[in-house]
N, C-alpha and C positions, 0 to 999 in steps of 0.2 A: 296203172292208168288212173288219172285224176277224175274223180266223180264230180258231177255237176253240183253246184250249191243248192241248198234248199232255202226258199223264201217263205216266211210266214208273216202274218199281219195281225195286229190288234184291230179294234173296232174304230179307231179315231179317223183313219183315212184309207178305207178299203179301195177307193177308186184309184188313188195314187199307187197303192201296192199292186193292183192289177195292171196298171200301165207299166210299172217297172218290170213286172214279170213278162208282159207282152214284149217289151224291148229286149229282154234276155232270152225270149223263146222258151220260158219255163212256166209250168203251172204254179199257181199259188198254193202253198202248203195247206194241208187240212188241219184245222184246229177248231175245237169247240169251246166257246166262251159262254159260261152260264152265270147269270146274275140271279141271286136268290132274293126272297122277299125281305130279308134282313140286310140287304145291300152288300152282302159278301159276294166275292167273285171266284169262280172256279174255272181253271183253264186245263184242258186236256189236249195233248198233241196226238193227232189221230193217225200218225204214220211213224215208222221207225226213223230215228235221227242218229242212231249209233255211229260215232266217229265221222259224222258229216259236218261240212262247213255250212253253218246256219246263219241266216240274216233275218232279223225281226224288225218289221217296219211299223213304227208307232209314233205319230206326232203327239206331243204333249199339249194338245189344245183342250178347250173346254168340253166337258168337265175335267179339269186338269188332274185333280187328285184321283179320280176314277181311272183315267187313262194311264197315270203313273203306276198305280197298283196293278193294272192289267199287264203292263209291260214287265214289271218286276216278277209277277207270278209266272208269266210266260217264259221268261228267261230261266227262272228257277226250275220250271218243269223241264225245259230243254236240257239243262245241266244234269238234272236227276235222271234224264233218259239217255245220258252218255253222249251228248252231242260233242263232236270233236272241237269245234270252236263256235262261239256265239258272238255275232256282231249286232249291236243295237243300232238300227238305222232310225234316227230321230230327226226327221226333216225340220220340225220346229221344236226347239228346246226351251220349254217354259222355265221360269225362275232364273234365267240368265242375267236378269237385272240385279238379282240379289247376289252380287259378287264381292261385296266388301262390307265391313262393319262401319257404316257411316252414322250410326246412332248407338247409344249405350244399350247393352243387354238385348241385342238382336242376333238372330241366326244368319250365318252366311249360307243361305238355303241352296244355292247352286252347288256349293261344295258338298253339302249333305246329300243332295240328289245324286251327284257323281259317285259318292261312296256307296249309296244304296244300289245303284246300277251295277257297280263292280261286285258288291257282295252278292247280288242276286244271280250273277253269272256272266256278265258282259266281259268278253275278252278284248273287245274292240268297240269303238263308237264311231258312227258316221253321221254327221249332221250338216246343217247349212246355216250360214249367217248368224252366228251367235251374237247376241246384243253386246256382250263384253268378251273380247277375244281372250282375256285372262282366264276364262273358265277352262280353257285347255289345261291349265296347270293344276286344276282340281282333280283330274283323272290320273289314276295310277296305271292305266292301260292306254294303248295308242288311240288317238282321236284324229280322224280325218275331217277337215272343215271345208265344205264345198261353198262355192259362191255362184249366184245366178247371173253374174256379170255377162258372160257370153250370150245367154238367152235374152236378157234385158236389152243389151246394146243392139243385138240383131233386130229385135222388134222395133226399138226406137228409131233405128236407121231406116227401116221400111216405112215409117210414118212420114218421112220426108220433111220433118219440121225444120224451119229455117231460123237463123240468128238465135241460137239457143244458149242458155247458160245453166250450168248445174248448180243447184242450191242445196246446201247442207242446212237442216233445220236447227242445228246448234253446232258449237265448236267441236263437240265430241264426235259428230258425224262427218267432220271435214275430210278425214282420210278416205272414208267410204265414197263420199261424193267426188273426191279427187280422182279416185280410180275410174269412175264413170266419165268424168270430164276428160281424162287422158285418153280413154278408149274412144270417146266420141269426138275428140279434138275440139272441145268447146271450153270457154272460160268458166270460172267458178265464183260463187258468192256464198256467204253463209250468214245465218241470223244470230245476233247476240241475244240469246234467250235466257229468260229468268223463269224457272218453274215455281209457281206459287203453291200448288198442291198437285195431287195425282190427276186432277181433272181441270186444272187451270194453269194457263201459261201466259206470261207477259213478255212481249218482244220490245226491245229497246232500239234496235237499229238493224238495217240491212248493210252488211259489209261486202262491198262489191257492186258492180254496175249491172242492174237488171232493167233499166229503163229502155223501153221499146223492144225488149227481147222476149222470147218464149222461155219461161222458167220451168225447169224440170226439177222437182224436189225429190231427193234420194234419201231413203231411210231404211232401217233394217226391218221394222214392222209398223203396222198401223193397228193400234188397239182401239182407243176411244175416238181417235182422229182429232183430238184437241190440238195437239202440236201441229199436225198436218194442216188443218184448216186455218189456224192462226198464222202459220207460215205463208200459206197461200194468200191470205189477206194482206200480210206485211209486204210481200213482193209486188202485189197488185198496187198497193199504195205507193210503192217506190217506182211505179211506172211500167211494170211488166205488161206486155200486150196479151199474153195467154199463160195459163199455169197448168202444168201436168204434174203427176206424181208417180213414183216408182218405188216399190218396197218388196223385199223378199217375202215377207209373211203378212198376209191379209187376215189378221185376227178379227177385226171388226166387232168389238164387244160394246155393250152399253149403247150409247147414243150415236155410235159411229156412222151408221147408215143414214139416219136423218141429217146428220151434220154434213155428210158428203153430198147428199141430195140438195141441201140448201146452199152449198158452197159455190165458188167460182171455178172449181176444178173442171177442166175439160175432160180429163181422162185419168183414171187411177189404175196403174198396172201393178199386179201382184203375181205371185206364183201359186201353185197348188200344193204348197207344203201344209196348208191348213184347208180342210174341206169346207167349201162355202155352200151353206144350205140355200135352197131356192129363194127363201124370203129375204136373203141378203144380197141377191144378185141384182145389179143395176146395169143399164146399158153402158154407163161410163166406167164401170169396173171391168177391166180386161184381165183374165187369168191365163198365165202362160204355164205350160207344163215343164217341170224339171225332172220328169221321169227318165228321159234319156241320160241326163247327167248322173242321176243316182244309179241307173243300170250300169253305166260304164264304170263308175266307181266300184260298184259291187264286183263287177267282172275283174277289175284290176286287183282288188283286195284278194279275191279268190285265187288268182294265179300268181300273186306276189309281185305285181308291177306297181310303178309309182302312180299315186293318185294326184300328187302335185303337178305331174306332167300334163294333166288336163288343162291347166291354166297358164302354161308357159309357152 
């Protein structure tokens, strides 16, 4: 008889982990995470995991390095405790932008992180909306890649917005925005973007018709909101009557919240892959839960069913 899976969580997104467990009808596993005065982290698994199918939920959000170490130590502890299989459930995978060597003498950090996770004990990885899909290839273990498209499109359809256009903030996001455009049966536009620095973006043109339409900007994540706000301004200058945004990950670092407050964005829709503290919550920021998606994926992985079938 197959035993139920065990679900543990690091400290980065306990609320999402509890929601996932609620969807599965399982208790959250007992784990003690201790931080010492010298910033060292100790993890102790407080129940037997011998030969069990274990899932560890940990978003790699800020403080990123701390949460990475916590995940690695937890997986190593599980492996040392003879867990049968360990799946790293990483709703938000940081460093996914570092996927290539685009400057001399730099690290491809996404590959390094993949190697560290496997070395620590990950037999499988479950994540959502990687910034660069090629990160798949950095892992020597199976990786399941979820998308919030069903959740996002259901919400946007309920809003009842009329005469919409899907907007990609740059050419690299066109495929993602195109998926939403197809699901919502709306046209698409994209921005010809030139990034000046990490915090500065210059737009040269809006490619596609947005005049008189409700523009919905689709992206993988919102960090400083530089690109998002400049895209919103560009489509408004091109004649859009209203601007909305939807992104998988609401990172909202640095000046993101003040920028969104001062922007023309009617609503910013994100998921709960990254925990949003009270001070970053705005009326116009809507957070959708992806716990049911992760719970269903965990259930399918546990019993050996297709995860891809969730989106076909």
